[in-house]
C-alpha positions in Angstrom: 0.0 0.0 0.0 1.3 3.4 -0.9 2.5 5.6 2.0 0.2 8.5 1.1 -2.8 6.2 0.9 -2.0 4.4 4.1 -1.6 7.8 5.8 -5.3 8.3 5.2 -6.2 5.4 7.5 -3.2 4.9 9.7 -4.3 7.5 12.4 -7.6 5.8 12.8 -6.2 2.3 13.0 -3.4 3.3 15.4 -5.7 5.3 17.7 -8.1 2.4 18.0 -5.3 -0.1 18.6 -3.6 2.0 21.2 -6.9 2.8 22.9 -7.9 -0.9 22.9 -4.6 -2.0 24.4 -4.2 0.7 27.1 -6.2 -1.3 29.7 -3.9 -4.3 29.8 -3.5 -5.7 33.3 -0.6 -8.1 33.0 2.7 -8.3 31.2 0.9 -9.7 28.1 -2.5 -8.0 28.5 -3.6 -10.1 31.4 -2.5 -13.4 29.9 -0.2 -14.7 32.6 -0.6 -18.5 32.5 2.9 -19.9 32.8 1.9 -23.0 31.0 1.2 -21.2 27.8 4.0 -20.8 25.2 5.1 -17.2 24.6 4.0 -17.3 21.0 0.5 -18.5 22.0 0.2 -15.9 24.7 1.2 -13.2 22.2 -1.3 -14.4 19.7 -4.0 -14.3 22.3 -3.1 -10.7 23.2 -3.1 -9.7 19.5 -6.6 -11.2 19.1 -7.9 -9.4 22.2 -6.5 -6.1 21.1 -8.0 -6.5 17.6 -11.4 -7.4 19.1 -11.3 -4.3 21.3 -10.2 -2.1 18.4 -13.0 -3.4 16.2 -15.5 -2.7 19.0 -14.3 0.8 19.3 -14.4 1.4 15.6 -18.1 0.2 15.6 -19.2 2.1 18.7 -17.2 5.4 18.6 -17.1 8.4 16.4 -14.7 8.2 13.4 -12.6 11.3 12.8 -12.4 12.9 9.4 -9.3 14.7 8.4 -9.0 17.7 6.1 -6.2 19.2 4.0 -7.7 22.7 4.5 -5.9 24.9 7.0 -8.0 25.6 10.0 -10.7 23.2 9.2 -12.7 22.3 12.3 -12.7 18.8 13.7 -15.2 16.6 11.9 -16.6 13.2 12.9 -19.0 10.6 11.8 -21.1 9.0 14.6 -22.1 5.3 14.6 -25.6 6.5 13.6 -24.2 8.2 10.5 -24.5 11.8 11.8 -21.9 14.3 10.7 -20.5 16.5 13.4 -18.5 19.6 12.6 -16.7 21.2 15.6 -19.0 19.1 17.8 -22.2 20.3 16.2 -24.5 18.0 14.3 -25.0 19.0 10.7 -28.7 19.1 9.8 -29.3 16.9 6.7 -32.1 15.5 4.7 -33.1 11.8 5.0 -31.4 11.2 1.6 -28.2 12.9 2.7 -28.2 10.9 6.0 -28.6 7.7 4.1 -25.4 8.5 2.2 -23.6 9.3 5.4 -24.7 6.1 7.0 -23.5 4.1 4.0 -20.1 5.9 4.0 -19.7 5.2 7.7 -20.3 1.5 7.1 -17.6 1.4 4.4 -15.2 3.3 6.7 -15.8 0.8 9.5 -15.2 -2.2 7.2 -11.9 -0.8 5.9 -10.7 0.3 9.3 -11.5 -3.1 10.8 -9.7 -4.8 7.9 -6.7 -2.5 8.5 -6.7 -3.6 12.2 -6.7 -7.2 11.1 -3.7 -6.6 8.8 -1.9 -4.8 11.6 -2.4 -7.8 13.9 -1.1 -10.1 11.1 2.0 -8.0 10.8 2.6 -8.0 14.6 2.1 -11.8 14.7 4.4 -12.2 11.8 7.1 -10.3 13.6 6.9 -12.6 16.5 7.0 -15.7 14.3 10.0 -14.2 12.4 12.0 -14.0 15.7 10.9 -17.5 16.8 11.8 -19.0 13.4 15.1 -17.2 13.3 16.1 -18.6 16.7 14.9 -22.0 15.7 16.8 -21.8 12.4 20.0 -21.0 14.2 19.8 -23.9 16.6 18.6 -26.4 14.0 20.8 -25.2 11.2 17.8 -24.9 8.9 18.0 -21.2 8.2 16.8 -21.6 4.6 13.7 -23.4 5.8 13.1 -20.7 8.5 13.4 -18.0 5.8 10.9 -19.8 3.5 8.3 -20.1 6.3 8.5 -16.4 7.1 8.3 -15.5 3.4 5.2 -17.6 3.1 3.6 -15.9 6.1 4.6 -12.5 4.7 2.9 -13.3 1.5 -0.4 -13.8 3.4 0.0 -10.4 4.9 0.6 -8.8 1.5 -2.4 -10.6 0.1 -4.6 -9.2 2.8 -3.2 -5.7 2.1 -4.1 -6.1 -1.6 -7.6 -7.1 -0.6 -7.8 -3.9 1.4 -6.7 -1.9 -1.6 -9.5 -3.5 -3.6 -12.0 -1.9 -1.2 -10.8 1.6 -1.9 -12.7 2.3 -5.2 -16.0 1.7 -3.2 -14.8 4.1 -0.5 -13.9 6.7 -3.1 -17.2 6.4 -4.8 -19.0 6.8 -1.5 -16.9 9.8 -0.5 -17.7 11.5 -3.8 -21.4 10.9 -3.4 -21.4 12.4 0.1 -19.3 15.3 -0.9 -21.6 16.1 -3.8 -24.7 15.9 -1.6 -23.4 17.4 1.7 -21.4 20.7 1.2 -20.2 20.6 4.8 -18.5 17.3 4.1 -16.4 18.5 1.1 -13.4 19.8 3.0 -13.0 16.3 4.5 -13.2 14.4 1.2 -9.4 13.9 0.9 -9.2 10.6 -1.0 -8.4 10.8 -4.7 -8.2 8.5 -7.8 -4.5 8.7 -7.4 -4.7 7.1 -3.9 -6.6 4.2 -5.3 -4.1 3.7 -8.1 -1.1 4.0 -5.8 -2.4 1.5 -3.3 -1.1 -1.4 -5.3 2.1 0.3 -6.3 4.4 -1.7 -4.1 
């Protein structure tokens, strides 16, 4: 995924992940069973953080960024209401329907981004484990092949996320055309969609 495109979604994904993980109670998010292997415990923590992040995405307001200097804070509520500087924008039923649909698409993509982030974190743990195993077993080539296979799965997931962007762009354009107050926050472009698969 292109850096510029990822930057559109990264703040949302990182914020939800950090918020979801901030209430951990143990060294591994409350998972302290000594009989569980470290990799298993880490995977359990990742799954728990991802679940909390997805819940927050579904239940909390989603922030909308703007390239315009001095643009007030904008959010989409779970009900599909547009808030500008904390004030609800009055819209028609037709406009609200577009906002609700856009919110659903944003939720879907943000949740997918969280899943990819968790895959990447899990892959990092597996890479360390495999590297150590490879050193002691002498099978460094096999270790490398296993990691490359796992990395391929993460890349495939990222490509699937890129495939969702045209739908998001179309939705954004519809909302921007129908709701003037939303236009400063319609940042995504055709170029972002094209660049997503660039690497």
